[in-house]
C-alpha atoms as one frame of an Amber mdcrd trajectory, in Angstrom:
protein
 114.317  86.792 216.440 111.634  86.933 219.138 109.320  88.790 216.738 109.853
  86.132 214.088 109.039  83.368 216.579 105.833  85.115 217.647 104.806  85.605
 214.036 105.486  81.954 213.259 103.451  80.781 216.262 100.591  83.071 215.254
 100.721  81.664 211.710 100.561  78.100 213.047  97.621  79.042 215.248  95.706
  80.507 212.300  96.475  77.443 210.176  95.264  75.077 212.900  92.197  77.255
 213.493  91.237  77.219 209.803  91.924  73.484 209.602  89.556  72.754 212.477
  86.893  75.028 211.028  87.153  73.484 207.567  86.854  69.920 208.874  83.490
  70.643 210.450  82.131  70.944 206.902  81.259  67.509 205.529  82.501  66.817
 201.996  79.912  64.936 199.959  80.271  63.275 196.556  78.378  60.968 194.201
  79.466  57.891 196.147  78.604  58.920 199.700  75.818  61.473 199.228  72.817
  59.218 199.796  74.452  56.912 202.331  75.404  59.844 204.575  72.405  62.124
 204.118  69.688  59.474 203.595  67.638  62.270 202.053  65.316  60.013 200.072
  64.466  57.960 203.184  63.516  60.867 205.432  66.839  62.234 206.716  67.313
  59.631 209.426  70.843  60.984 209.915  69.460  64.421 210.765  68.867  67.608
 208.826  71.408  68.769 206.238  72.313  72.211 204.947  74.238  71.635 201.728
  76.153  73.994 199.471  76.387  72.863 195.841  79.364  74.770 194.446  82.028
  75.108 191.768  85.673  75.764 192.764  86.002  78.668 190.304  82.825  80.431
 191.505  83.669  83.787 193.142  80.426  83.835 195.167  81.231  80.361 196.506
  84.689  81.512 197.570  83.295  84.640 199.213  81.024  82.632 201.521  83.659
  80.043 202.462  84.433  81.517 205.881  80.774  81.989 206.831  80.047  78.404
 205.778  82.880  76.920 207.834  81.910  79.001 210.874  78.306  77.878 210.471
  79.453  74.251 210.431  81.245  74.741 213.739  78.330  76.557 215.378  75.718
  74.048 214.176  77.796  70.945 214.867  75.686  68.316 216.596  72.377  69.880
 215.548  72.542  70.333 211.760  74.956  68.758 209.300  76.682  71.430 207.213
  78.069  70.011 203.970  79.282  70.891 200.492  79.393  69.204 197.088  81.676
  70.117 194.203  79.207  69.516 191.379  81.837  70.041 188.678  83.164  66.555
 189.483  79.973  64.976 190.857  77.665  65.015 187.859  75.154  62.478 189.211
  74.405  64.688 192.204  74.242  67.781 190.000  71.746  66.106 187.662  69.731
  64.663 190.532  69.086  68.107 192.025  69.189  69.957 188.681  71.903  72.342
 189.823  72.413  75.152 187.310  73.715  78.165 189.274  76.435  78.508 191.894
  76.253  78.410 194.768  72.957  76.581 195.176  72.195  76.180 198.878  69.499
  73.753 200.027  68.278  72.790 203.485  67.016  69.196 203.803  64.741  68.255
 206.695  62.388  65.278 207.113  62.514  64.360 203.428  61.732  67.905 202.281
  64.045  70.431 200.686  64.087  74.209 201.151  66.242  76.303 198.830  68.056
  79.317 200.266  67.746  82.055 197.619  68.866  85.152 199.514  72.004  86.986
 198.375  72.873  87.567 202.038  75.291  84.719 202.714  76.558  85.956 206.061
  76.870  83.635 209.057  73.893  85.261 210.784  71.608  84.987 207.734  72.510
  81.360 207.044  72.066  80.385 210.682  68.701  82.136 210.922  67.502  80.307
 207.813  68.309  76.916 209.330  66.696  77.777 212.651  63.641  79.747 211.542
  63.169  81.286 208.109  63.228  78.007 206.146  59.630  77.653 207.394  58.664
  80.533 205.090  59.911  78.649 202.012  57.639  76.293 200.101  59.019  72.780
 200.672  59.719  70.449 197.767  60.006  66.690 197.718  63.622  65.570 197.653
  64.368  63.661 194.428  65.380  60.032 194.686  68.857  58.916 193.553  69.206
  58.544 189.796  68.801  55.040 188.402  70.752  53.771 185.397  67.617  54.364
 183.334  67.498  57.982 184.506  71.152  58.465 183.608  70.637  57.008 180.114
  67.537  59.151 179.677  69.489  62.246 180.715  72.313  61.401 178.312  69.823
  60.934 175.474  68.200  64.255 176.336  71.551  66.073 176.353  72.490  64.440
 173.039  69.209  65.602 171.515  69.796  69.123 172.835  73.295  69.173 171.335
  71.950  68.024 167.950  69.239  70.670 168.162  71.845  73.354 168.945  73.955
  72.240 165.973  70.917  72.379 163.693  69.806  75.736 165.091  73.150  77.545
 165.224  75.822  75.658 163.261  73.865  75.116 160.032  72.816  78.778 159.614
  76.374  79.849 160.340  77.728  77.343 157.799  75.185  78.520 155.218  76.152
  82.147 155.827  79.854  81.332 155.472  79.140  79.447 152.223  77.132  82.352
 150.780  79.779  84.909 151.753  82.530  82.702 150.291  80.559  82.283 147.051
  79.983  86.028 146.723  83.636  86.779 147.448  84.644  84.231 144.813  82.339
  85.888 142.268  83.750  89.325 143.054  87.328  88.077 142.723  86.511  86.345
 139.405  84.917  89.518 138.038  87.934  91.546 139.120  90.322  89.094 137.424
  88.221  89.091 134.230  88.204  92.869 134.174  91.971  93.034 134.595  92.467
  90.460 131.838  90.087  92.322 129.490  91.851  95.621 130.113  95.186  93.954
 129.481  93.953  92.388 126.214  92.522  95.715 125.080  95.814  97.406 125.837
  97.738  94.776 123.865  95.298  95.037 120.947  95.605  98.825 120.980  99.382
  98.633 120.956  99.332  96.152 118.070  96.942  98.357 116.070  99.123 101.412
 116.659 102.194  99.487 115.551 100.409  98.289 112.406  99.304 101.826 111.590
 102.837 103.151 112.065 104.254 100.403 109.852 101.716 101.172 107.141 102.613
 104.853 107.294 106.327 104.112 106.932 105.687 101.812 103.974 103.586 104.479
 102.290 106.352 107.064 102.598 108.861 104.724 101.004 106.622 104.341  97.995
């Protein structure tokens, strides 16, 4: 009983520990991204180290602990945040996120992408403190306007039409040709069977006629 109680207390401690760690990571979305980060106005809320992720991404899951520990260690100096871009499409399109995780450090209106495969606590922390200076900075994109969104939708629609024309039409043509050839082969096979059957019937009829003629001749 005492062992069970100790185990239960230890479990509660771990749960509380993980809860505190996780809540040091700021959850961003399409609605609060710009208001909290103020990236397009020069990061007046401080510098931000943001992980753009997908929940199903194995690499994103693998770095979860390091990311939460980093948030706790950097609390008060650098904002550590994350964005689920599978449900925040405006943010994904704004920063042109294609791969997961994409990790970007924002400081003074500039953005520095972390491209190393080493996603340990030490490597991430060193990037924020020092090595980001070795990365060529890019201008942070402004929030998407309604015109940008419509333009992006039109572009995606055009790409989808182009994909249909490029891949679906050739596939449909190939299926049509194969179906036509198969139909021709089947028709030829049926014709051959019918011809053989007719020849067999004609041969049987001729043999019967010959036999009948022979019988009639004998009777005479």
